[in-house]
Steps between C-alpha positions, in 0.01 A plus 500: 500500500475505873160663502355187323635281786356735764166509321496115483587481870204721581263292302504628148456209259510672160843400364451695184415830680718798423760632739274806549202271583716307751617826657142624527396177671789520754419872573136413548585220740730727700249780522233263624727318744363681813146396419616145403676439835255708708714798609412863483614721207513820709643583840169672581335154490717416799385817681842661449456871443766745418791258516855638532591424134847647556571250781343218298720576201811514712418164675403324179833604340684355803321172488734207445279381207536833315843400376350215291264726313574528123427874534613709788283811528618817651340623828294745297374225268418282805302781650304538185425122493373524862289802412317285240396243756376737768 
């Protein structure tokens, strides 16, 4: 399964781990990525208060990289994601 390859690429060495354990490992690595690479988790940590989430959502959906996402969120879903990092 692909999740095993991803877990291995991220440093998991337990070959006999379950798919669920591999998924948990990958999710943990992703959730801790900001801390690992030294970037803030919240926009407020960058002194950005009350950002225009509507405009952020519009611009992110227009970004050339957005087309390669395996999941393309709606504008409303994108706004909700931005609200989680404010």
